[in-house]
C-alpha positions in Angstrom: 0.0 0.0 0.0 2.9 2.4 0.8 4.5 1.9 -2.7 1.0 2.6 -4.2 0.5 5.6 -2.4 3.8 7.0 -3.3 3.1 6.4 -6.9 -0.1 8.2 -6.8 0.8 11.1 -4.3 4.5 11.0 -3.3 3.8 12.4 0.1 1.4 15.0 -1.1 4.1 16.7 -3.3 4.0 14.8 -6.7 3.2 11.3 -7.9 1.1 10.1 -10.8 -1.9 12.5 -9.8 0.7 15.6 -10.0 2.1 14.6 -13.4 -1.2 14.1 -15.1 -2.4 17.5 -13.7 1.0 19.0 -15.0 0.9 17.4 -18.5 -2.9 18.3 -19.1 -2.2 21.9 -17.8 1.0 22.8 -20.0 -0.8 25.5 -22.1 -2.4 27.3 -19.1 1.1 27.1 -17.3 3.1 28.4 -20.3 3.1 32.1 -19.3 4.3 31.3 -15.8 7.0 29.1 -17.4 8.3 32.2 -19.4 8.3 34.3 -16.4 10.4 31.6 -14.3 12.8 31.6 -17.5 12.9 35.4 -17.4 14.1 35.2 -13.9 16.3 32.3 -14.3 18.1 34.0 -17.1 19.2 36.9 -14.9 20.6 34.5 -12.2 24.5 34.1 -12.0 25.1 30.8 -10.3 28.7 30.7 -8.8 29.2 26.9 -9.8 28.8 24.7 -12.7 27.4 21.8 -10.3 23.8 22.3 -9.4 21.8 20.6 -6.7 18.3 20.4 -7.8 15.7 19.9 -4.9 12.3 18.9 -5.8 13.1 18.2 -9.4 10.0 16.2 -10.2 10.0 15.8 -13.9 11.1 19.3 -14.6 7.6 20.4 -16.0 8.2 24.1 -15.5 12.2 24.1 -15.8 13.5 26.3 -18.6 16.0 23.8 -20.5 18.6 26.6 -21.2 18.8 27.2 -17.4 19.5 23.2 -16.9 22.0 23.5 -19.9 24.2 26.1 -18.0 25.6 23.4 -15.7 28.2 20.6 -16.3 26.6 18.4 -13.6 23.1 18.3 -12.0 22.2 16.1 -8.9 18.4 15.9 -8.8 16.6 15.1 -5.7 13.0 13.9 -5.2 10.9 11.6 -3.1 8.6 10.7 -6.1 9.4 7.3 -7.5 8.7 8.2 -11.1 10.1 11.8 -11.3 13.5 10.5 -12.4 12.1 8.6 -15.5 9.8 11.6 -16.4 12.5 14.1 -15.9 14.9 12.3 -18.4 12.0 12.2 -20.8 11.3 15.8 -20.6 15.1 16.9 -20.4 17.5 14.0 -20.7 18.0 13.7 -24.5 18.7 17.4 -24.9 21.2 17.6 -21.8 22.8 14.2 -22.9 23.5 15.8 -26.3 25.5 18.6 -24.6 27.6 15.9 -22.8 26.0 16.5 -19.4 24.3 13.8 -17.2 21.8 14.1 -14.5 22.3 12.1 -11.4 19.1 11.2 -9.8 18.4 10.6 -6.2 15.3 9.3 -4.5 15.7 11.1 -1.3 14.0 13.6 1.2 16.6 16.3 0.6 15.1 18.8 3.1 15.3 16.2 5.8 18.9 15.5 5.1 20.0 19.0 3.9 23.2 19.5 6.0 24.4 16.2 4.9 23.8 16.7 1.3 25.5 20.2 1.3 28.5 18.3 2.9 28.4 15.7 0.0 28.3 18.6 -2.6 30.5 21.1 -1.1 31.0 23.4 -4.3 27.5 23.0 -5.8 24.9 25.9 -5.9 21.5 24.8 -4.9 17.9 25.3 -6.6 14.7 24.5 -4.7 12.4 24.0 -7.4 8.9 24.7 -6.3 9.1 22.6 -3.4 9.5 24.6 -0.2 6.0 25.9 -0.4 4.7 22.1 0.1 6.6 21.7 3.2 3.8 22.6 5.5 1.4 20.0 4.0 4.1 17.3 4.4 5.1 18.2 8.0 1.4 19.0 9.3 2.8 21.1 12.1 2.5 24.7 11.0 5.1 26.0 13.8 7.7 23.3 12.8 7.1 23.9 9.0 7.6 27.5 9.4 10.8 27.3 11.7 12.2 24.7 9.1 11.5 27.1 6.2 12.9 30.2 8.0 16.1 28.3 8.8 17.0 27.5 5.1 18.8 30.7 4.7 21.0 30.0 7.8 21.7 26.5 6.6 22.7 27.6 3.2 24.8 30.7 4.3 28.1 31.0 2.2 26.4 29.0 -0.5 25.0 30.2 -4.0 21.3 29.2 -3.8 17.8 30.1 -5.0 14.2 29.0 -4.7 11.1 29.0 -6.3 8.1 28.4 -4.0 4.4 28.9 -3.4 3.6 31.6 -0.9 -0.3 31.8 -1.1 -3.0 29.7 -3.3 -6.5 29.9 -3.5 -9.7 30.2 -5.6 -10.2 33.2 -7.9 -13.4 34.6 -9.6 -12.2 33.3 -13.1 -11.5 36.7 -14.8 -9.9 36.5 -17.9 -6.3 38.3 -17.6 -5.6 40.8 -20.3 -2.1 41.4 -21.7 -1.0 38.1 -20.2 0.7 37.3 -16.8 3.5 39.6 -17.5 1.7 42.6 -16.2 1.5 40.9 -13.0 5.2 40.3 -12.2 6.5 42.1 -9.3 10.1 42.5 -8.3 10.4 43.7 -4.5 12.8 42.7 -1.8 11.7 40.0 0.6 11.0 42.7 3.4 8.9 44.7 1.1 6.8 41.6 0.3 5.8 41.0 3.8 3.7 44.3 4.0 -0.3 43.8 4.1 -0.6 46.2 1.2 1.5 44.2 -1.0 -0.2 41.0 -0.3 -3.7 42.7 -0.8 -2.6 44.0 -4.2 -1.5 40.4 -5.4 -4.7 38.9 -4.3 -6.9 41.6 -5.6 -5.0 41.4 -9.0 -6.1 37.9 -9.6 -9.6 38.0 -8.2 -8.8 36.1 -5.1 -12.1 35.0 -3.1 -12.8 33.1 -0.1 -9.9 32.0 2.1 -6.4 31.6 0.6 -3.8 29.1 1.8 -0.6 30.6 3.3 2.1 28.1 2.6 4.3 29.6 5.3 7.2 30.3 3.1 7.4 34.1 3.6 10.6 34.1 5.4 12.7 31.7 3.2 14.9 34.7 2.2 16.6 37.2 4.2 14.7 40.6 4.3 17.1 42.5 1.7 17.0 39.5 -0.8 15.5 40.8 -4.3 12.6 38.6 -5.1 10.2 38.1 -8.1 6.6 37.5 -7.6 4.6 35.7 -10.3 1.1 34.3 -10.5 0.5 30.6 -11.6 -2.9 29.5 -13.0 -2.7 26.1 -11.3 -6.2 25.4 -12.3 -8.6 27.7 -14.1 -10.1 29.1 -11.1 -7.5 28.0 -8.6 -4.1 30.3 -8.6 -0.9 30.4 -6.7 1.5 33.2 -6.1 5.1 32.1 -6.5 8.2 33.8 -5.1 11.5 33.4 -6.7 14.9 34.5 -5.5 18.5 33.9 -5.7 21.4 34.5 -3.3 25.1 34.8 -4.1 27.5 34.8 -0.9 
C-alpha cells in the first residue's frame, strides 16, 4: 500500500496525480514558465554543479537554465520523477555532454548532509518549499524549518521558487498576459499587508487562501520576483523566486 500511495501522491508533493495535472495543464502554465525563465536568465550561479531539490519531472524548468551546468544532482521523493525528468530533458542534456544524477531522497530532511556531499555546488529548490507545511502537518515546525534554510545555506550560491499563497479566484480573464502581474521587490517589502492585498486583488482572489508559510525563506534584503500561476482555471498560486550569492 505504501508503494501505491507513493506512486499516486508521493507524500502529497507529486506522484502520478501531479504529473497528470502538469501534463494536461501545460498550455495554461506556459505564461508562468516564461516568467520563470525570465527570472532564471538573470541569475548568475557561482558553480557549474547544481543540486536540484524537488526536481520532479522538470515540467516548469526552462531547458536553457539546466544546460548552463556541467553536472546536476537531482533529488526528489517521487518514485517516477527521475524517469519523467529524463523524458522531458534527458536527451537534450545528454547531447550537450551532461548527465543528470538522480537521487530518490528527502533532501529537506537531510539538507546539511547533502550540502557536505556537494561542497561546491549551488542549490535550487524547484517549487518544493511551499509544499513543506502539507508534508509536516505542524505549522510551527514547518515555518521554523523554512525560515532556517537561509542560515543552513549561508555562504552558498542558492535560490528557490516556491508557493507563498494559493486559493480560489473569480475566473476573470487576464488581459495582456501574466507579464503585467510580475513584481520585483525585496523579501521585506513583500511582507507588507498592502503588497499581499494587491497581489490577491489582481487575480480576483475570493474566499480563504492558503498561506504556505514560506514568506521568510529569504533574508529581508533579498531581491525577489513574484509571479502568478494559474494552477487550475479558478485556483491560482502566487510564487516567489529569489537567488542569493555569497
